[in-house]
N, C-alpha and C positions, 0 to 999 in steps of 0.2 A: 213272708209275704203271704197272701191269700193264695191257696191252692188253685190250678189253673184248671180244674176238673170241677169246679161248685157251678153253681148255676149261678139266677138271677143276676143281680146289677155285678156279680163277677167277672162277667164275661168282659166287661171294659179290662181288666188284669191279663186275659187269653188273648196275650200278643203272639203272633206268629208273622212274622214281615222277610224270615229269611228263606227265600226261595232259590236261592243261588244253586248250583249242581257244582259244586266245589271239584273239580279237580285234585290230582297230589300235589303237593307242594314244588315237587320235581318237573310235573309237567308243563307245570306256569312257567318256571324259570328259563324252561328251554322254550317254549315257545314263545312268551313275551320279550324276553332278554333278547332272544337272537331275532325276532320282529323289528324290536327298536334300535335295534343296533345298540346295545348298552351293556356287552360283557366286560366292560372294564379292564381288557387286558387280558380276560382268558376266567374257566370257570373259577377258582380260587378266589380270585378279588373278587368276583359276584359274589361268592357262596359268605366269603368275610363282610359285603356289607350287606349281605340282605340276613343273613342271621347273627350278626355278629362276633367278635373276635372268637366268643370262647366255643364258636360251633364245631370247630375241626377239632376239637380237643374231645379226649373220651369224659365219660360221665362217672364220678367217681363216689365215693359214701358220701353222707348224708353229715352234714353239719352238726352242729351240737344242741342247738334249741333255742330260745327264746330268751331275749333280755332278762324279762322276769323271772324265769328258769333259774337264773343264779342262786335266787333264794330257796330253791325246790332242795330241802335237807332231806328227806326221804319220802319219794313217790310212793304210792301204794301198789303192793303187788297183789294185793287181794280186794276184792270188792266184800266189803263189812256189813252187808243188809242183805235181808230177804226181799226178796222180787215181790213185786206188787204186781197184784191180775190184773188182768184188764178189766175196765169200767166203762159203764154205760150212764154212773150216777151221775147227779149234776152238781160236783163238789170234788174239792184237788184230793187226789190218794196218793199219799206216801208211806212208805215204809214204818213199821212201829217203831218207834224209839225217836221219831222226827216230829219237831213242831212245824204249825204253818201259820204263819200272821198275813193277814191283808193290810198295806200301809199304804198305800197311794192310787186311786184308781181317775176314771175320767170325772171330768168337774170337780176337781178337790178343788180349794182355793189355794193361791201360792202368794197372796199378799193378805196383809192384817185388813185392809178394809172391804174385801170381797166376801161375800157373804156364805155361809155354808150351804154346797150343795143338796136342794131341793130331789132334784133326779124325776120330775113330772113336765121337763119340756117347758118349763118358762125360766130356766136360768139364765140371767145374763154375765154380763162383765168376763167373758170367753178369751180376752187376750191374757186374763190373769189364773186363769184354771189349767188344770191338766189337760192333755189333749186326749183324744181318742185312739185306740188300737195301738197302745204299746208294744212296743216290737223292741230291737235292739239296745243295749243299755250297757255303760260302762260305770265303774265305780272309781273313784277320786278321793281319795282318802284328807282325813280333816284331822288335826290334834285336838286335845281340848281346849284350848283357844280362838279356836274357828279357823286357823292356819291351815294352810295347804300341806299335806304332809303323807310322802306313799307311804306310810307304815300305821296311818291312821285306822283302827280296828271298831270303834264304835260310834263314831263322828266319822260323814262323809258327805259327799254328792253323788246323787247317781242323775247320770245324764243319758236322754230317753229320746228315743225315736217314736212321734206320733204315727204312723204309716196312712192311716186313712179314715173309713168311719162306713158303721155297718148301714147298708143302705138298701133302697128298692124302688125303682122306677126314678130314678134322678135324687129321689132326697134323704138324708140322714135322717131316719125318721124314729130314733129312740130321742133324740136331743129336741124337737119340736113337739109341741104341747100334743096338737092332734095328730101327728106324723108327718106333719110337711105338704108339699105343695108337688105332684107328682106330674105335673105337666108343665110347659113352659107359655108363658117366661116365670121364673122365677123368682119371688119375693125377695126383695133384696134383707130382710129382714133376717131371714131365712139363711142367706147366702153369705152374710157377715159370720154368722156361727159358723158355718163350716169351711169357710175361711182359716177361721181360728182354732178348728179342733185338729190343724193338721199342722205337722213341723215337727220341734223339739221342745223339751223342758229339760231343764235344769232345778232339783229338788235336793235340800237338804236333809237327811236321815238320821236318826241318832237313838243309840241305843241306851236304855238305863235298866238296872236289875233283867236284863235279860228278854227285855221286850223292847221291840223296833217301834220308831214313829217317825211320820213325817214331819217337820215344822212348815206350819202354813206362813211363815211371816218372814223367813228368813230371809236376809240381804243378798244372800246366794242364788235363793228363786230367780227364776227366769224363763219364761217365753221367746220360743221364735216360730213365725208362723208364716202362711203362704203370704204376708202383706210385709214381713220384715227386709227392711233393707239390707242388701246383701256387696261384697265385693268380686268381682271377677277377677280371678287369677292366674297366672299362668300364661301357656301359647295362643290361647283365645282371646286373651285379654284386648278388646282394640278389636276384633275380628269385623268386617262388615256382615259377617251372618248372624250377628248379637246386637247390630244396632235394634235398636226400638225407640219409639215416641217417650217413653222413661228414660233410656240411656244413649241419646245419641252419638257417645264417644263409644260405647259398650265396654263399659270399665263396672257398671254397675247394674244390678240386677235384682227382684221381689220375691225373699221366700225361699223354702224349699218344702218338698212337695212329696209327698208317696216315700219318705225316709224307710228305710228296713232295716239292714245288718248295720252295723258298726266297729269300731275299730278304735285302738287306744296307740297314740304315736310315741314311739322312744321318748320324745322329749315331753309328753305329757298333756297333749290333747286327746280331743275325742274328734272321730271323723266317720260321716254317717252318708250312709248309700241313697242317694235319688234312684229308686226303683221305678215304676209305673206312673210315672209324670204324663205319658203322652196322651192317655185318657181322657186328660181334664180339660183338651183343646178342640173346639170342633174345627170344622174347614167347609165351607161353603161349596156346592158340587161345580161348580164356575171357578173357582179356585185357578187350577191349571192352567186354563186357558187366560187369564190375567196374568200369569206369571211366565206362560211362556212355556210349553210342556219341555223344551229343551234347556229351560234353567234346572241346573243343577242341585237348585234349591229343593225341586219338584221329587228329585227322586231321594234327597235325603228325606223328605216329609212323607214318603211311603214305606223307604227303609226303615222308618223309624214309628211307623205304626200308625199315620195319618193319611190315608188319603182323602183325595176332595170328595167332598160330600160324606163324610167323616162327625156323625154328631159326637157332644164332650159326654161324661160321665154322669156331672151333675146339672148340666145345664147353667154354669155361674155367667157366660157371658149374655146370657137373657136377661139377668136381674135389673139393666138400666144403663145411662149414657155415663156413669160416670168410669175415668179410667180403669178401676179397682175390677169392675165387672168385664167392659170392654175387652182388657188385655186376652181374655182366656177364647179369642175368636183370632185363630193363628190365619186367616185371610189375608190377601194382599188388596188392602182396600184404599190407600192413601197413595198419595203422587209418589211415594216411595218409603223407604224402611223407617225413616225418621217421623214419619205421620201416621205409621201404625204399628201391629204388634206383629205382622207378618212374620218376624224372627222369634218371639215370645217363647216356644217351644224350646228353641234352640239354648237358653238360659236355663234348661232344665235337662237333668239325666247326669249328673256329675258326685262326686265325693266332694262333700263340703268340711271344713275344719273350724272348729268353734272351741273357744277356750272357756272349759266350766267354772275355772276359778275367775274369772274376768268378764264380767257381763260390760263391761266399756267395749269390747274389743268385736268388731264387726265380724261375721261369720265370713268367710272364705267359699268361695266355689276353687277347689285347684284342678284347674280344665286339664294339667297336665297330663292326669289321672285316665282320662278319655271318657267318654260319652256313651252311657248305655244305660241297660237297666241294670245300674248297682245292687249288691247285698253289699258285704258283708268286706271290710280292709284287713286283711293279715299281713302284719308287718315282720319279718325276720329276725333276727337278732341281730343288733346293731353292734358292729365290731368296729373299734376306732380305724380308719385309715382306709374302710370300706365303705362301700355308695348303701346307702337305705333302700332296701328291697321291699315291695306290697304286693302280693296276690290279690288278686280279684274274679269273678264270675258276673257274665251277663245274664239275669234272670228270665230269660223266656225260652221257649221248644228251637233247637238246633241254634243255639246262639253260644258263644266262645267263653273262654278260659283266659285271664291276660296276667302281667307281670309289669311293675314300673319299675326302673330300677333309676335311682338320683345320680345326677350330674356330682352332686356334692360328695364329699367322704366324708362318714361321719365323724363328730369330734365329737370324746365324751362328756367335756365341758357343757355341750348343749344340751344334754337331762337335767339340767339343771338353774338354766337360764331365767332369767325375769321374764323377758318380753315371749312368750312360748309360741304366739303368731308370728313372732318376727322368724322364728326357728322354722318352722312352717314356710314361710317364703323362700328359704335356702335349701331345702330338701326335696319340698316339689311341686315348685314354681319350673323347674329344670332337671329333664332325664332324659328316660328313653323308654316308651310303651311298646311291650313286645305281647303275641296272642301264641296259645300252643297248639302245636301240632303234635298229635299223638301220633306214632308209628306201630304198626301191627305185630313187631318184634319186642315190645315192652320198652320200648325207649322212647323220645319224643325232642324236640325242640321248641325254643321259643323265638320266634319270627320278629324280626324287629320291626317295627310299624312306626314310620319316618318318611320325612323326603330323602332321606339318606339311603334308603331302599329302592333301587333302579324299579321294584316292581310296581311298588306304589306310586312312585314319581312318574312312572310311565304307565301308569294304568288305560288302558281305553276305554274302561266303561265308566269312569268317574274321575273328573279331572282335579285330582291335587295340587294347587298351589304354593303351598305351606305348610306348616308342622300344625300352625291354627285350623288348618282345613282337617287334619288328621283326628286332632284332638275333638273338634265336633261331630266329624259323621267317621267314628272308630269304625263303626261296625263295617260300614263299606270298604274302609282300606285293611280290615280283618276279611274280608269276601276277597278282596283283590289277592291276597297271598293264600288262598284258600287253609284257612285255618281248619280244623275239626269240631264240626258240629256236635253240642253235648245237649244232653237232655234234663237241660235247664241249670246250672250253676247257679247256684244259691251260695250257702255261708262256708266260710272255708276257716282253718286254723293250724296254727305250728305247733307240732308235738313235741314238748320240752323237753323230751327224751332224746330226740333222734333230729330236731330238727327240721322232720319232713313236713309237706306242706297238704294238708287235707283239704277236700272238696266235697259237699254234697252235690250228688245229682237227682234233684226230687223227683221228677218223673217225665217224662214224655210220650203223651198220645198220638203223636205223630211219626213216633219212632217207627218206620216199615221196615223188611226184609232186602227189600231193593228200592231204590228210586232216588228222591233228595232226600230223604232222609233215612239211607239207607244205614243196616247195621255194619259195624266198625268195632274195633278190639276194644276201644275206649268206652262203647257203648254197645254190649253186645248181645243184649235181650231183647227178644220180642215173646209176647205171651200172651194169651185171653186169660182174664180173670173177674169173675162173676160176683156183682153184688148185688145177692136178692137175684132178681131175674133179669137184672142189666148186664152187658155183656162190656168189656172194658178191654181195648187192645195197646198193644204197644210196650213202653217199658213204665207198666204200669204204677211200682211202687219204688223204682228208685234205687240207687247205689250211692256210694262215696267213694272217689279216687285219691289216691295218694302218688306225691312225686317225690323226688329224692334227688338232691341236688350236691355237687361236692363242692360248691362255692353257692349262696342264692343266687349272686347275680350271672352265674356261667347261664349259657343258652342250650346244653345238652342235659337232659335227664333221664331217669327210668322213674317207670312208673307201674302200678297196680291197683286191681278196686279191693279195699280195704273189706267191705263190706256190699253184697247183696239184699237188699230189703225183701220180706217176703212175707208171708202169712205161713206160720208153720207147719200146717196140710197142704203146702204146696208140691209140685213136683221137683225132687231135691235133684233130679239132671239135668233140669233146665232153669227152674224159676227159682227156687229155694237152692240156691248155691253155695250159701253161707250155712247151712244145714243149722236155720233158727228153729227154735224151741217156744214154746207158750209162754215161755220166761222170760225172751227177749225180742218174739216175732216185731215186726212195724211195719208200716208202710210211709212213702214219704219221707224221707228225712230232709230236714229243711236247717235247724239252727245247730251249730257246733262251734262247741267250744272246751278248748283245753284249759283245764286247772293249771296255775303257774303252783299252788302248794302241793297239791297231789300228782299231778302229770294224767290225771283221771282225762276220759274225753267226753265228755257230755254231747248227747245228740238229741235235738227235740224234732217231732212232726207236725208236717201240716197237712192232713191224711184227708182223703173222700173217699177213698177205695176200702177202707177197713172200720168206716166208720157204722157200719150195722152191727159190729163185734166189738169196738171200744173206741172210747174216743181219743183223743191225740195225747202224747206221752212225752216223756224224758227218761231216756236210758244213759248208764254211766257204761265205760268201758276202760279196760286194760289196754289200750293198742299196741301192736307190735311194730314193724317197719316192714318196707318195699321187699319184697322177695322170699317174706315168713311162708310164702304159699307154693303155690307152681302153676303151669299152662293150663290151661281147659280148653278144648274146641269144643263147641257147640256145632250143632248142622239143625238146619232150617230147610223146608222146601217152597221153591220160589213158585209163581204164580202156572210157569209153565212145566212143573213137576220136578223139575232139575233140583237139585241139591247144594244148597250154599253151606260152607264150613266156614263159621268164625272163631279164630285164636283168640282165646285173651288171658290175662294173668291175673291172680284172683290171691287173697290172702288167704292166711289161715283158717279152717271153722272156726265160728263165732260160738264157744260153749257159755250155759249160763255162769260159766266161774270168772271168765273173761267178759262177758257182757247182759246185762239185766236190767230190768225196766225199774225204775225207782220212782218213778211219777204217772200218776193219768190225769187229765184235766177234767173241767165241768163239762157240759155239753155244748158241742159245736164251736169249740175254742179252737185255737192254734196253740202250741207251746211254744214259748220264742223269747229269747233274748235272756243272759246268763251274764253275770259277773257275782267276785265272791271278797270279801272280807283280807287282807293279806294274810291271816292266818287260818283260812279256810274255815271257819269255824260258821260263818251266814252267808247263803246263797241268796242273792236276788234275781227274780225268774218274772216273766212277764206271761201274764194270760191274755189273748189279745180274742176280742171277738165273742167273746161266748153267748150263744143264742141267737147267732148269724142266720139261722132259718128261719127266725120269726117275723111275721106277715105285719106290713103295715096296717092292713085291717084290721087289728088287733090290738092295736096301741092301746085301747080303755082295758082290755080283757088279760089282767097280766097271768090269769089263769094258762091262758093260751101262748103265754112266752115259750119257749123252748128251752129256755132257762132263766132262771132268776138270780143268776150270781152275779155279784157277791154277795147282796143283799139277803139270799137265804143263809149264807154262813155267820152273820150278823154284823155287817160292815155297811154301813150308811142306810140313806134314806131310800124309800121308794124302791120298786119291784123290778125297775126297767134292767136288763144285763147290762155291765161293766168292763171296758177293758181293766185292767188292775196291775200293778204290781204286788206280787209276793214276796216274803223271806220264810227262809225254812233254816232251822238250827235242830242241832241235836240235843235230846232230854237231857243226856250227860254232859253237856258243854263240849264234846270234841269233834272233829274234822269232820266234815261233811263226806260221806261216802264210807270212812274208816269201820 
């Protein structure tokens, strides 16, 4: 995701709608259940309904890892490379002994009849080209004959998210010849390009004589854009809140938008999280009055970042009277929901599932996994006879961490099913969603979000009538049970050695000592950080939290903070708590992926606080386990001069022996997305939005672009910077990181 401290057009990604002053869950249990007379025969019965049956049991040690981890024969216990230094160069820097190759970039053709990319703003046929802002990515192997193979190491499909576009003042200026139109109304020809560069792509890649290339004419190549018809599945299918002019029965929608993190299901499909979709919609200033301010849809719109009178990110709704433009106006303009697009925004914010191997299968929006600013989806090890468990985060300041537990129990035969999307129907459309509550003693609880939870069902602030309502207005359900506000939960991953779940908490400029975003044990840092003469406050650099459970479906857990991101020279008693050095210091951890081959944890950054010293980076880590550190008490002064003490639980110090910098990217990029071949000898990484600080006014002067990557590395035509996928290999043909 684009870092929320950036300026210019990224203000549209700067969502901040959680203004709830959440009390602890114990308080609302007492107040709400007693007030509504729903004690259900005593506190024990209420707690069972509230937390799930596992809530009253102890938290055992962690499970044994992910399904893919079974093939991990020799996890690495040492990092076999020399840390790269911080860099401000406009290139990709990797350790000695490694090769970097650029293989797939914005605009590259995906069909035989599509012209080579000129990169001058005059390119057409965008439905058949790579999208922009390469983000999360997964690897789907092929055998030598081009058939699906979990063991394919030299031929594969990459399924890639195309999150957004480099923009300024409405326009995605690098894809338009003159930079585009930065005022309303937007020309339809420009908007059509911008609609097409969002979404997903599937691209075939192959290695020959150690060199990887993508195949521009592969029959597997596919684009899913903001206009592609998709199916709604799960509890929200048919809901009145998803009715639109396009789909009066609320079973279909169009497109997927602002796709960020990814995941790979145990049955071999691709899942992608829709993140900052809210900013693409407009609402006029009178919309609340037309709807009626007591209409719960108004509360939902506000909670999801669209109060009345809010402008859209790109002004797509202004491009004309055609349906494909009008749909981005989220105002109630017609006689009813079947006559307008008042509910269009409610069709975004889900996890979408796609079969990378089968382009004939429509993409599904899996509403059972909740609606929020999704990043990645992390699946716990699939165990026969046990439910499927998926972990997720809501990437906005002071939002929550979630878990989904399927109703169906895993059948190992489903790993080899021919109809993979039908298997997704089985495991992802029915189940229970939970939200995390972290306690100050190093334990926590996953709280059920459903109509079976009396606090949700009896919530006085927002009326939930069904589990469809919970799926659509998930944030409001999580507010109701007073979940723990986190510092922007982004990517997650499962440690294949321990089965523990890790999640990056990228940063939080709203974190304060006291108040609605006050410090707590799981989000314990508040400090000042200087970038030149600019002072930033809050949790500027972010941290990574981890959770251990006896069984992934349990509702009780233990937790600690694996890593506190920091600059190396920061105060070690309050900021640099993980004792980072010049070889491994970082800011704003974002992407996080565990290798199924080596067990290494790869950490990627999306930083603005440290970019005066270094471009964004990727680090390799040998992770430990929950409890390998200890308790830490931090002390702060309140505004009235009194002391506030916060107890937290932190992992062991991070020496360069177990955490070191592996890669630094080009200027103003984000390092994001990672997947590898099954033998661990090739690693694919995405470089997103290099040169994003360039100005539209300089579109005709490449010398003023802040980056010219990847053209300056010998890839492709023109000088305009492009998001791209790279592949890293070792010169000796060995395993990455060894």
